C-alpha positions as CSV (number, residue, x, y, z in Angstrom):
1,M,157.6,123.7,64.1
2,K,161.0,124.8,62.6
3,R,159.7,123.8,59.1
4,K,156.6,125.9,59.5
5,K,158.7,129.0,60.2
6,I,160.8,128.4,57.1
7,I,157.7,128.0,54.9
8,A,156.3,131.2,56.4
9,I,159.5,133.1,55.5
10,I,159.6,131.8,52.0
11,C,156.0,132.8,51.4
12,T,156.5,136.3,52.6
13,V,159.8,137.1,50.8
14,P,158.1,138.6,47.7
15,V,155.8,140.8,49.8
16,I,158.8,142.2,51.9
17,L,160.8,143.0,48.7
18,T,157.9,144.9,47.2
19,Q,157.4,146.9,50.4
20,L,161.0,147.9,50.5
21,G,160.7,149.4,47.0
22,F,162.5,146.7,45.1
23,A,161.0,145.6,41.8
24,N,159.0,142.5,41.9
25,P,161.3,139.9,40.4
26,E,159.9,138.4,37.2
27,P,156.6,137.4,38.8
28,G,155.8,134.7,36.2
29,V,159.0,132.8,37.0
30,E,160.1,133.5,40.5
31,Q,156.6,133.3,42.1
32,E,156.1,130.0,40.4
33,K,159.3,128.7,42.0
34,V,158.2,130.0,45.4
35,Q,154.7,128.4,45.0
36,E,156.3,125.1,44.0
37,K,158.6,125.3,47.0
38,V,155.6,125.9,49.3
39,E,153.6,123.1,47.9
40,V,156.5,120.6,48.3
41,D,157.2,121.7,51.8
42,L,153.5,121.5,52.8
43,A,153.4,118.0,51.3
44,V,156.4,117.1,53.3
45,E,154.8,118.6,56.5
46,A,151.6,116.6,55.8
47,E,153.6,113.4,55.6
48,E,155.4,114.2,58.8
49,T,152.3,115.1,60.7
50,G,150.1,112.2,59.5
51,Y,149.7,108.7,61.2
52,K,152.8,106.6,60.3
53,V,152.7,102.8,60.3
54,L,156.0,101.2,61.1
55,Q,157.3,97.6,61.5
56,N,160.5,97.3,63.3
57,G,161.5,100.8,62.3
58,V,160.5,100.4,58.7
59,E,157.9,102.9,57.5
60,L,154.9,101.2,55.8
61,G,152.9,104.2,55.0
62,T,151.3,107.5,56.2
63,F,147.6,107.9,56.7
64,G,145.3,110.9,57.3
65,S,143.4,109.3,60.2
66,L,144.2,106.9,63.0
67,K,141.4,104.5,61.8
68,E,143.0,104.2,58.4
69,A,146.4,103.7,59.9
70,I,145.2,100.9,62.2
71,A,143.4,99.2,59.3
72,E,146.8,98.9,57.7
73,A,148.8,98.2,60.8
74,V,146.8,95.1,61.9
75,K,148.1,93.4,58.7
76,W,151.7,93.5,60.1
77,A,152.9,91.8,63.3
78,N,154.7,94.0,65.7
79,S,153.6,97.1,63.9
80,V,153.2,100.5,65.5
81,V,151.3,103.7,64.6
82,E,153.1,107.0,65.4
83,F,151.8,110.5,65.4
84,E,154.3,113.4,65.6
85,G,157.0,111.0,66.7
86,E,154.9,109.3,69.5
87,A,153.4,105.8,69.4
88,V,149.6,106.1,69.6
89,W,148.8,102.4,68.8
90,R,150.7,99.1,69.0
91,F,150.1,95.8,67.4
92,G,147.8,93.9,69.7
93,D,145.7,96.9,70.6
94,Q,143.1,95.5,68.2
95,L,142.6,92.8,70.7
96,Y,140.7,93.2,74.0
97,K,143.2,93.7,76.9
98,V,142.2,93.4,80.5
99,Y,143.9,95.7,83.0
100,Q,143.7,95.9,86.8
101,G,144.7,99.5,87.5
102,E,147.7,100.0,85.2
103,V,148.7,96.4,85.2
104,H,148.3,94.2,82.1
105,L,149.5,90.7,81.8
106,S,150.1,88.9,78.5
107,N,147.5,86.2,79.3
108,W,144.9,89.0,79.7
109,T,144.4,89.5,76.0
110,F,141.4,88.2,74.2
111,S,140.0,88.2,70.6
112,S,136.5,89.0,71.7
113,K,135.0,91.4,74.2
114,S,132.8,88.7,75.8
115,E,135.9,86.6,76.6
116,A,137.6,89.7,78.0
117,V,134.6,90.6,80.2
118,A,134.4,87.0,81.5
119,E,138.0,87.4,82.8
120,A,137.7,91.1,83.9
121,V,134.7,90.5,86.2
122,K,137.0,88.4,88.4
123,W,139.1,91.4,89.2
124,N,138.0,94.5,91.2
125,N,138.7,97.8,89.5
126,S,139.5,96.2,86.2
127,H,138.9,97.7,82.7
128,I,139.2,96.5,79.1
129,A,141.0,98.5,76.4
130,H,140.5,98.1,72.7
131,N,142.4,100.0,70.0
132,G,143.7,102.3,72.7
133,E,140.2,103.1,74.2
134,I,138.6,101.9,77.4
135,V,135.4,100.0,76.3
136,W,134.4,98.4,79.6
137,R,134.9,99.1,83.3
138,F,134.4,97.0,86.3
139,G,130.8,97.2,87.3
140,D,129.5,97.5,83.8
141,H,128.3,93.8,84.1
142,K,126.1,94.9,86.9
143,Y,123.3,97.4,87.2
144,R,124.5,100.8,88.4
145,V,122.1,103.3,89.9
146,M,122.9,106.9,89.1
147,Q,121.5,110.2,90.1
148,G,123.0,112.7,87.8
149,K,126.8,112.0,88.1
150,A,126.4,110.5,91.6
151,D,126.9,106.7,91.8
152,L,124.3,105.2,94.1
153,G,125.5,101.6,93.9
154,L,125.9,98.4,91.9
155,F,123.3,95.6,91.9
156,N,123.3,92.1,90.4
157,T,119.8,92.3,88.9
158,K,117.8,95.0,87.2
159,A,115.0,94.4,89.6
160,E,117.3,95.1,92.6
161,A,118.6,98.2,90.9
162,I,115.2,99.6,90.2
163,A,114.1,98.9,93.8
164,E,116.8,101.2,94.9
165,A,116.5,103.7,92.1
166,V,112.8,104.5,92.8
167,K,113.9,106.0,96.1
168,W,115.8,108.8,94.3
169,N,114.2,111.4,92.0
170,N,115.6,111.6,88.5
171,S,117.6,108.5,89.0
172,T,118.7,106.1,86.2
173,V,119.9,102.5,85.9
174,V,122.9,101.9,83.7
175,H,123.9,98.5,82.3
176,E,126.9,97.9,80.0
177,G,127.1,101.6,79.4
178,S,123.5,102.1,78.4
179,T,120.6,103.5,80.3
180,V,118.1,100.7,80.7
181,W,115.7,102.5,83.1
182,K,115.0,106.0,84.2
183,F,113.0,107.5,87.1
184,G,109.3,107.4,86.2
185,D,109.5,104.2,84.2
186,H,108.1,102.2,87.1
187,K,105.0,104.2,86.8
188,Y,102.5,104.8,84.0
189,R,103.2,108.0,82.1
190,V,100.5,109.7,80.1
191,M,101.7,111.5,77.0
192,Q,100.1,113.6,74.3
193,G,102.7,113.9,71.6
194,K,105.8,115.1,73.5
195,A,103.7,116.6,76.3
196,D,103.9,114.8,79.6
197,L,100.5,114.7,81.2
198,G,101.5,113.0,84.4
199,L,102.6,109.8,86.2
200,F,100.2,107.2,87.7
201,N,100.7,104.2,89.9
202,T,98.4,101.9,87.9
203,K,97.6,101.4,84.3
204,A,93.9,101.8,85.0
205,E,94.5,105.2,86.6
206,A,96.7,106.3,83.6
207,I,94.1,105.2,81.1
208,A,91.3,107.0,83.1
209,E,93.4,110.2,82.5
210,A,94.5,109.4,79.0
211,V,91.0,109.0,77.6
212,K,90.4,112.7,78.3
213,W,93.1,113.6,75.7
214,N,92.9,112.9,72.0
215,N,95.8,111.0,70.5
216,S,97.2,110.3,74.0
217,T,99.4,107.3,74.9
218,V,100.4,105.5,78.1
219,V,104.0,104.6,78.5
220,H,105.4,102.1,81.0
221,E,109.0,100.9,81.3
222,G,109.9,102.7,78.0
223,S,107.2,101.0,76.0
224,T,103.8,102.2,74.8
225,V,101.2,100.0,76.6
226,W,98.1,101.9,75.5
227,K,97.1,104.5,72.9
228,F,94.0,106.6,72.5
229,G,91.2,104.5,71.1
230,D,92.4,101.3,72.7
231,H,89.6,101.6,75.3
232,K,87.2,101.0,72.5
233,Y,86.9,98.5,69.7
234,R,88.5,99.7,66.5
235,V,87.5,98.3,63.1
236,M,90.4,98.2,60.6
237,Q,90.7,97.3,56.9
238,G,94.4,97.0,56.3
239,K,95.7,100.4,57.5
240,A,92.3,102.1,57.1
241,D,90.5,103.0,60.3
242,L,86.8,102.3,59.9
243,G,85.7,103.6,63.3
244,L,85.5,103.1,67.0
245,F,82.8,101.2,68.9
246,N,81.9,100.8,72.5
247,T,81.3,97.0,72.4
248,K,82.9,94.1,70.5
249,A,79.4,93.1,69.1
250,E,78.9,96.6,67.6
251,A,82.4,96.5,66.1
252,I,81.9,93.1,64.6
253,A,78.5,94.1,63.2
254,E,80.4,96.8,61.3
255,A,83.4,94.7,60.4
256,V,81.4,92.0,58.6
257,K,80.5,94.6,56.0
258,W,84.2,94.9,54.9
259,N,86.3,92.1,53.4
260,K,89.5,91.4,55.3
261,S,88.6,93.6,58.1
262,T,89.8,93.2,61.7
263,V,88.7,94.4,65.2
264,V,91.4,95.7,67.4
265,Y,91.1,96.2,71.2
266,Q,93.8,97.3,73.6
267,G,96.4,96.9,70.8
268,S,95.5,93.3,70.0
269,T,93.4,91.8,67.1
270,V,90.4,90.2,68.8
271,W,88.5,89.4,65.6
272,K,89.2,89.1,61.9
273,F,87.0,88.8,58.9
274,G,85.7,85.3,58.6
275,D,85.7,84.7,62.3
276,H,81.9,85.0,62.4
277,K,81.8,81.9,60.2
278,Y,83.3,78.5,60.4
279,R,86.6,78.4,58.6
280,V,88.2,75.1,57.6
281,L,92.0,75.2,57.8
282,Q,94.8,72.7,56.8
283,A,98.3,73.7,58.0
284,G,97.2,77.3,58.2
285,V,95.7,77.4,54.7
286,S,92.0,78.3,54.5
287,L,89.9,75.8,52.7
288,G,86.7,77.8,52.9
289,L,84.1,79.6,55.1
290,F,80.8,78.0,56.1
291,D,77.7,79.4,57.7
292,D,77.1,76.2,59.8
293,L,79.3,73.7,61.6
294,S,77.8,70.7,59.8
295,S,78.8,72.0,56.4
296,A,82.2,72.9,57.7
297,I,82.8,69.4,59.2
298,A,81.7,67.8,55.9
299,E,84.4,69.8,54.2
300,G,86.9,69.2,56.9
301,N,86.5,65.4,56.8
302,K,87.9,65.6,53.2
303,W,91.3,66.9,54.4
304,R,93.5,65.1,56.8
305,N,94.7,67.1,59.8
306,S,92.2,69.9,59.1
307,V,90.7,72.1,61.8
308,I,87.6,74.3,62.0
309,V,88.0,77.7,63.6
310,K,85.2,80.2,64.7
311,D,85.7,83.5,66.4
312,G,89.4,82.7,66.8
313,A,88.8,79.4,68.7
314,T,89.2,75.8,67.3
315,V,85.9,74.1,67.5
316,W,86.8,70.9,65.6
317,K,89.8,68.9,64.6
318,F,90.2,66.2,61.9
319,G,89.3,62.8,63.4
320,Q,88.2,64.5,66.6
321,E,84.9,63.4,68.2
322,R,82.6,66.3,69.2
323,L,79.8,65.7,71.7
324,L,76.4,66.5,70.2
325,G,74.1,65.2,72.9
326,S,74.2,63.0,76.0
327,Y,71.7,61.7,78.6
328,T,71.9,59.7,81.8
329,T,69.2,57.7,83.6
330,Y,69.3,56.0,87.0
331,F,68.1,52.6,88.4
332,S,68.2,50.6,91.6
333,A,71.3,48.6,92.2
334,R,69.3,45.8,93.9
335,D,67.7,44.2,90.8
336,T,70.7,42.4,89.4
337,N,69.0,40.7,86.4
338,R,67.5,44.0,85.2
339,N,70.8,45.8,85.7
340,Y,72.5,43.1,83.7
341,N,70.1,43.5,80.8
342,I,70.7,47.3,80.8
343,A,74.5,46.8,80.7
344,L,74.2,44.1,78.0
345,S,72.1,46.3,75.7
346,A,74.3,49.3,76.3
347,R,77.3,47.2,75.2
348,S,75.4,46.3,72.1
349,I,75.1,49.9,70.9
350,N,78.4,51.2,72.3
351,G,80.8,52.2,69.6
352,R,78.3,52.0,66.8
353,T,78.8,54.5,63.9
354,V,76.1,56.0,61.8
355,A,77.0,57.3,58.4
356,P,75.4,60.5,57.1
357,G,71.9,60.0,55.8
358,T,71.5,56.4,57.2
359,V,69.1,55.2,59.9
360,F,70.1,53.5,63.1
361,S,67.9,50.7,64.5
362,F,68.1,49.8,68.2
363,N,66.7,46.3,67.7
364,G,69.1,45.8,64.8
365,A,72.1,46.6,67.1
366,T,71.0,44.5,70.1
367,G,69.5,41.5,68.3
368,L,66.8,39.5,69.8
369,K,66.4,39.9,73.6
370,N,66.4,36.2,74.5
371,K,68.3,33.9,76.7
372,A,70.4,32.7,73.7
373,N,71.8,36.2,73.4
374,G,72.4,36.3,77.2
375,Y,69.4,38.3,78.4
376,R,67.9,37.4,81.8
377,E,64.4,37.5,83.2
378,S,63.2,40.6,85.0
379,I,60.0,42.8,85.2
380,V,58.6,44.0,81.8
381,I,55.5,45.8,80.8
382,S,53.2,43.6,78.7
383,G,49.6,44.3,77.9
384,G,49.6,47.3,80.3
385,K,50.8,45.1,83.2
386,F,54.1,44.5,84.9
387,V,55.0,40.9,84.4
388,L,58.2,38.7,84.5
389,G,59.9,38.4,81.1
390,V,63.2,38.0,79.4
391,G,65.0,41.3,78.6
392,G,63.4,43.4,81.3
393,G,65.3,46.7,81.6
394,V,66.3,47.0,77.9
395,C,63.7,49.7,77.4
396,Q,65.7,52.0,79.8
397,T,68.6,51.8,77.5
398,S,66.5,52.6,74.4
399,S,64.8,55.5,76.3
400,T,68.2,56.9,77.3
401,L,69.3,56.7,73.7
402,Y,66.1,58.5,72.6
403,N,66.8,61.4,74.9
404,A,70.5,61.6,73.8
405,V,69.2,61.8,70.2
406,L,66.8,64.6,71.1
407,N,69.6,66.5,72.8
408,A,71.8,66.0,69.6
409,G,69.1,67.5,67.4
410,L,68.8,64.4,65.2
411,Q,65.8,63.2,63.3
412,V,63.7,60.5,65.0
413,V,62.3,58.0,62.5
414,E,60.5,55.5,64.9
415,R,59.6,55.7,68.6
416,H,56.9,54.2,70.8
417,P,55.8,55.1,74.3
418,H,55.2,52.5,77.1
419,S,51.6,51.7,77.9
420,Q,52.4,52.6,81.5
421,P,54.5,55.6,82.8
422,V,58.1,54.8,83.7
423,S,60.1,56.4,86.5
424,Y,63.5,56.8,84.9
425,V,62.6,59.5,82.3
426,P,60.0,62.4,82.2
427,R,56.6,61.6,80.8
428,G,56.7,61.5,77.1
429,R,60.4,61.0,76.9
430,D,60.4,57.2,76.9
431,A,61.0,54.7,74.0
432,T,59.9,51.1,74.4
433,V,61.1,48.3,72.2
434,A,59.9,44.7,71.5
435,D,61.3,42.1,69.2
436,Y,59.5,41.9,65.8
437,A,57.1,44.7,66.8
438,L,58.4,47.9,68.3
439,D,61.8,49.6,67.5
440,F,63.5,52.9,68.1
441,K,65.2,54.4,65.1
442,F,66.8,57.7,64.2
443,R,68.4,59.2,61.1
444,N,71.8,60.8,60.9
445,N,70.6,64.0,59.2
446,T,74.1,65.6,59.4
447,S,76.8,65.6,56.8
448,Y,79.3,63.8,59.0
449,P,79.5,60.4,60.7
450,L,78.1,59.8,64.2
451,K,79.4,57.6,67.0
452,I,77.3,56.2,69.8
453,K,78.9,55.7,73.2
454,A,77.1,53.9,76.0
455,S,78.3,53.0,79.5
456,T,76.8,51.9,82.8
457,T,77.7,52.1,86.5
458,S,76.1,50.2,89.4
459,N,73.1,52.5,89.2
460,S,73.1,54.5,86.0
461,V,73.3,54.2,82.2
462,T,74.7,57.0,80.0
463,V,74.4,57.3,76.2
464,S,76.3,60.0,74.3
465,I,76.3,60.8,70.6
466,Y,79.4,62.3,69.0
467,G,80.1,63.9,65.6
468,M,83.2,62.7,63.8
């Protein structure tokens, strides 16, 4: 302060002399000397009033801000920063120091805040100082409920804190110094721009109100969970909005007109261009779009680990069998020879594959139905009569296969009905076979391989056809 008074006197001397009637002494020389004196003294004052960095009493520099001074001081052990003769920072303050009240122990100093917090939470009423400022207080690791400046308690979890906070109007939940919840966040708030249109207990109630207001939003727990138009299906092409539709079908009907379009509902993409077709993918790379599954599978079989997706769902995987058609017929468990013949013929066709375009022959798969091939005697239909013969029951297997083929939509090449009705399939759905005379055949009219699976139980036979 004494130096400031001296500078003020020096600066006012020419003015006083002039007022007393004395001639202004050589203004070009004397005033320059006075000005130089003032500038020097001001520079000295600036040095004295800046932030000085010292190490063991040795001055290392003066800085205009505490931040600049600290940046220099941390380079020197045992350094100190002084301002107007008083220490405002000491070496070590750049570390995180844990205090309990005013007490600090040397082993309560840490290089990171997280380490300091881990120690501080062990001590009630502790705090952490860093560069001379308190950066953490006991309780910050918990969830504190506040109403204005009133502290309503500490809680271990956010859920517990919110459960208490909802009891108090205009309350907040604070964690690690930040507000993580405020009163009303537990409800659904309808907004139009910055205008608050009300709080609702359920999302459905909030949406029912929000749809009345253009460009409205519904906010819950600080996040927008609904925006105007989400109650409808929105067609987008990139960022271009192509319109809102009441149903997904209507939206898709519009979207297929636009390349790379999407349909968005409730904030999520529920359809994208190409989903109406069969898309072949390999490791996420599109290998093409197809109108029918058969064509898509034919392409997919060319690429290992490929998949086929339609309307967002995987409908086929490379090497995966897809059931095309299946059929089951039943028989009496008492006729053991007949049941044996059914099981033997089923085993003969089980696991057979049929390449695209080729014809499958039932007789070719089973071979001759004679004792040499293991077939037994049972009742057969011969000449329109029920008589005893080798291989009785085999026609139930061929008829079951025939119905599976029909269900799979495959092309029947040869099929013959029995001369008498049979009980195990509806009229007109049977297929009899006889060595050297009658066969059942079908063609694989798809573009992918087929596999036949046949199995029996004590009273049933099932034949299924899979696409591969």
